[in-house]
N, C-alpha and C positions, 0 to 999 in steps of 0.2 A: 709315610707317618700314617699309622692305623686310627680307626675309628674310635678304638678305646683306650688309647694310650695314656697310661696313669691310672686306670680304672682297676677294681678289684672286683673279681666275680666269685660268689659262693656257691658251689655246685653240689649237690646231693646226687647220689648213685653214679658218681664220677668214675668208677673203677673201669668200665667198658661201655660199648654200646653208646647210646646217645649220649650219655654224661660224659665219656671220653671224647666224643665227637665235639661237644660243646666246649670243653675244656680246651682243645685242641684249636678250634675255630676262633674263640674269642681270645686266645693268645696269640693268634696269628694277626689279630688286630691291635695288640699291644696290652691286653689285659694280663694281671697276676691272677692266680687262682688258689681259693680256699676249697679243697677237695675232699670230699666225705664220702665212704661207702661201707657198707656192713661188712664185706669182705667174709662172708660167711652163710650158710644153708639156713632157710625157715624150712621146719618140717614137712609144711603142707605143699611146699613147691617141689614138683617133681623133677625140673630140669636144674641143671648144675647153675648155682649161682656164682657171683663174681669171687675172686680170691684176692689174696693179699699181691701176689704176682701181678694179677689185672692192675691193679692200683699202682703198684710200682712201675708198670708200663706206662700209664697215664702221666705219672710224673717224668718218667724220662722223656716222653715224647713233648710235653710242654718246655721242660727244660731246654730241648734241643732247639727251641725256637726262641732261646735267650730270655725266657719270662720266669719268673718265680712262681713257686707254688707250694703250699703247705698241704699235705695229704694226712688225713687221719681216718683209722677205723672206727666207725660209730655207727650207731643204728638209729634211724630217724624216730624209731618209736619210743625211744628214751630221750626225753626232752634235756634232761641233765647231762648225758653224754655228748649230745648235739650241741648244746650251749659251749660246753667244754672245748670241743672242735672247732667251733666258730670262733672263740674269744682267743684260742691258739693260733689260729690265722691272722686275726685282726692283730695280735702283738707283733706278729712279724710284717705283715704287709698292709695293714691300716684297715678301716672300716669298709666293708662291702658296698661298693656302687649298685652291683648287680646280684640277684638272687634267682637262681634256677633250682626250683623244686622239681627235681627230675627223678628221683628215687621213686621205683615201682616194682610191683610184682604181678604176675598173672598165674594164679594157681589154678590151672585148668589140665585136667587129664581125664584118661578114661576112669579111673579110680577116685572117687571121693576122698578126700583126707579130711582128718579131723581138724577143725578150727579153720578151714581155708576161708570160710566167710570172715570171720574176726581179724584174720592175719591180712588179709588184702585190705579191709577197712583200716586197720591199725598203720599199715605202711602206705598206702595210697591216698589216704584220706587225714589220718590224724598225723602221718609224718610231715605232709604238705603244711598243715597248720603249724606244726613245730618249728619246721624251717623257716616260715616269715615270722613267727613270734620270736625266735633267738636272734634275729637279724636285725628286726626294724627299730627296736629302741635306739641302736648306736646309729642307724641312720638317721633318725628323726633328730637325736641328738645334735648330730654334726650339723644339719640344716642344709645339705646341699643335694637333697633330693635323690632320685634313684629309679631303678627300673625292676621289677619282679615279674618273672614268667613262671607259671605253673603249669606243669607238663600235665596235660589231660590226655584224651583220645577221641577218635569217631566214636567209641563208646560212651563219650561225654555228653554227645549230642543227638544220639540214635539208639534205639533199643535193641542192642545186640550183645553177644556174649554167651547165650546158650542159658540153659536152665539149672546148671549146677550150682551149688552154692559159691563157689569161687567165681565162675562168671558173673552170676547176679551181683556178687560183692563188687567184683572190677567195676560193672557198668555202673552200680550205685556209688561208687567211691569217685568214679571219674566225672560222673554228674554233680556231685557233691563239691568236687574242685572248683567247678565252674561258679558255684554259689560262693564259694569262699573268694573267689577271684573278684566278683562283682562287689562283695561287701568291702574288701579290703581296697579295690579302686576307690570306693566312696571315702572310705575311712582315712587313707593316706594321701588322698588327693592334697589336701591343704598343706602337706609337707613336701608337694611336688614329687610324690613316688608314685610312678604309674605302675599298674598292673594287669597283666593280660595272661590268657591261657591260649596255649598251642594245642592242635588236635591232629596228630599224625594217623594216617592209616597204618596198616601194617607195615613195619619198619625193619631192614634187614640186619636185625642183632640177634645176639644168643638168646634173649629172652622170646622171641619167635622162631628163629630157625634152630630148632632142635627136634629131635625124635619124638619127644612127649607131646609137642605143640602139633607137630604133624600127623601124628597119630589121632589126635583129638579131632582135628579138622577133617580129616579123611573118614572118620566115623559117622560123620553127618554132613552129608551132601548139601543139606539145605542151608546149613550153617555157613559152609565154604562158599556157597554160592552168594548168601548175603552179605559176605564179607568181600566180594569183589569190587574193584576199582571201575569207573569209568573210562579213565584213561587207560590204554593198553599196557599197563605195568602191573606186576603182582605186587610188588612190595617197592617203597622209596628207600633212599639211603639214610644213613645217619645224619650226613652232611646236609641233606635237603631241610632237615629239621632246624639243624644249627644255623643255617644260612637265615631262615625265617626268624629265628630267636635273636641273631645277630641285628637284624632289622629292628626288632620290637625294642631291644635295649640300646640302641645307638640314638643318636640325636636325629637321625632322619625320621624316626616315629617319636619326635618329642611331644606330640599331642596325642598322642595314641593310647587309650587307657580304657579298660572295661570292655576290651574286645576277646571274641572268641575267633582265633584263627586257625582255619582248618589248613593242613598241608597233607592232603589225602588223596590226591591224582583224581579228583571229582567224586570221591565216594559218598560225600554227604548229599552232594546236590542229585545224585543217582536216586537217591532214597525218597 
């Protein structure tokens, strides 16, 4: 018997990386999944983003666990498209009990791209706002509570990320996510909906492990040093974040709301 039997989880950025890991980990505990991903490239992002094939692989892995999944290609910047994707999932699986606003980009490279500030704000902050807004009305109407986790970063509680527009925008957006979380935690508490943020250090995903990001970090030794962890690991694994989220959305954390939870190998404490 799983900790999330009968639950429905709405997960953005679910095609690969942390999002896929979250979908699989929650499915292992009994949850069905409404999965969303853009499955396309944003011009200001220099590394390859997720594809339709990636999302199909997430579907395959969730279904292999004998759980149900409704997967839709949608951009979190487009509230109407995101609402349609959520509604399609609800029609098949029911109202979400769990919301994971995970979709994000890191437009950092040696070459500053047009719109990288705006794109990262639109995806990493406005997209999180859209995700909560499309899901919570149905959760409130159902009246059975729920749990929301917004994916921030160590950059959401520390001044890191470099001085380029993409890096500054990333840090600003991830700090902004904390403000959203704290406001939503108060607004939704009366409906027994808990809201928290999770703050990973570097995670072994395609967003971090790619030639563009490695070149960016290697070009600024001071930045690389600033991003090192206290524990002797360069990065954590996606499942490490998924396990923390599983705890936050389960009844084990039934009275935990309004917290910023680092999963960062001691990074923040070292600062």
